[in-house]
C-alpha positions in Angstrom: 0.0 0.0 0.0 1.3 3.4 -0.9 1.0 6.2 1.7 2.2 9.2 -0.3 1.0 9.2 -3.9 2.4 12.7 -4.5 6.0 11.6 -3.6 5.5 8.5 -5.8 4.5 10.7 -8.8 7.4 13.1 -8.3 9.8 10.2 -8.1 8.4 8.7 -11.3 8.9 12.0 -13.1 12.4 12.4 -11.7 13.4 8.9 -12.6 12.0 9.2 -16.1 13.9 12.4 -16.7 17.2 10.9 -15.5 16.7 7.9 -17.9 15.7 10.4 -20.7 12.4 8.6 -21.3 9.8 10.2 -23.6 6.8 9.5 -21.3 5.9 8.1 -17.9 2.6 7.1 -16.2 1.4 8.4 -12.9 -1.5 7.2 -10.7 -4.5 9.5 -10.9 -5.8 11.8 -8.3 -7.2 15.3 -8.5 -4.2 16.7 -6.6 -1.7 14.9 -8.9 -3.6 16.2 -12.0 -3.5 19.8 -10.5 0.3 19.5 -9.9 1.0 18.1 -13.4 -1.2 20.9 -14.9 1.0 23.5 -13.2 4.2 21.8 -14.3 2.9 21.9 -17.9 1.9 25.6 -17.6 5.3 26.5 -16.2 7.1 24.7 -19.0 8.7 21.8 -17.0 6.6 19.1 -18.9 5.5 19.0 -22.5 1.9 17.7 -22.0 -0.3 15.2 -20.1 -3.4 13.2 -20.8 -5.8 11.4 -18.4 -6.4 7.8 -19.6 -9.2 5.7 -18.3 -9.1 1.9 -18.2 -12.4 0.7 -16.8 -12.6 2.2 -13.3 -8.8 2.9 -13.1 -7.4 6.2 -14.2 -3.8 7.1 -15.0 -2.0 10.3 -16.1 0.4 9.9 -19.0 3.0 12.6 -18.9 5.2 13.7 -21.8 8.6 15.0 -20.5 10.4 18.0 -21.9 14.0 18.2 -23.0 16.2 21.1 -24.2 18.1 21.2 -27.5 21.1 19.2 -26.1 18.8 16.4 -24.9 19.0 17.4 -21.2 15.9 17.4 -19.0 14.3 20.8 -18.4 13.8 19.7 -14.8 17.0 20.2 -12.7 15.5 19.2 -9.4 12.0 18.2 -8.3 11.6 17.6 -4.5 8.7 17.0 -2.1 8.7 19.5 0.7 5.7 18.7 2.9 5.6 15.1 3.9 2.9 13.0 5.7 5.0 13.1 8.9 5.8 16.8 8.7 3.6 19.3 7.0 5.2 22.6 6.0 3.0 25.7 5.9 4.1 29.1 4.6 2.5 32.5 4.6 2.2 34.6 1.4 5.4 36.6 2.1 7.5 33.4 2.5 6.5 32.0 -0.9 7.1 35.1 -2.9 10.2 33.9 -4.8 11.9 30.6 -5.1 15.5 30.2 -6.5 15.5 33.9 -7.4 12.5 33.4 -9.7 14.0 30.4 -11.6 12.1 27.8 -9.6 8.5 27.2 -8.6 6.9 26.2 -5.4 3.6 24.4 -5.7 1.3 25.4 -2.8 -2.0 23.9 -1.7 -4.2 26.9 -0.7 -7.8 27.5 0.2 -8.3 28.4 -3.5 -6.8 25.1 -4.7 -3.4 24.1 -5.8 -1.4 27.1 -7.1 2.2 28.0 -8.1 3.9 30.3 -5.7 3.7 33.4 -7.9 -0.1 33.0 -8.3 -0.6 32.4 -4.6 1.4 35.5 -3.8 -0.7 37.6 -6.2 -3.9 36.3 -4.6 -2.5 36.9 -1.1 -2.7 33.3 0.0 -0.4 31.0 1.9 -0.7 27.3 2.4 0.9 24.0 2.5 4.0 23.8 0.3 3.7 20.5 -1.6 6.9 20.5 -3.7 9.6 22.6 -5.3 10.9 22.4 -8.9 13.5 24.2 -10.8 
């Protein structure tokens, strides 16, 4: 039984990028779909599709690489864990890696990137960081 589906999904993306795979499959949940959607919008992933096989859903993610064949993702890391939740106010999530990275934050308005959460004046649980 898997306890942390978000950490599993981030690890699958990290491993696929290290192996230079074209695509990878993630287990589906609304939270994972929201995170992947943010990663696509920010340009870390090429695209994603939700595939349904009976009553089981998966998310197929297409990874993105630069002209030299290197992954666009330098580091993707889970911040808030089941044993230790990390919450930050809006001022603390203003910038990450001097604007080159993104924090994904779970707020009362849904899952948002750090710049959008700051614009809306919301803090929340920091799910992961990517740059």
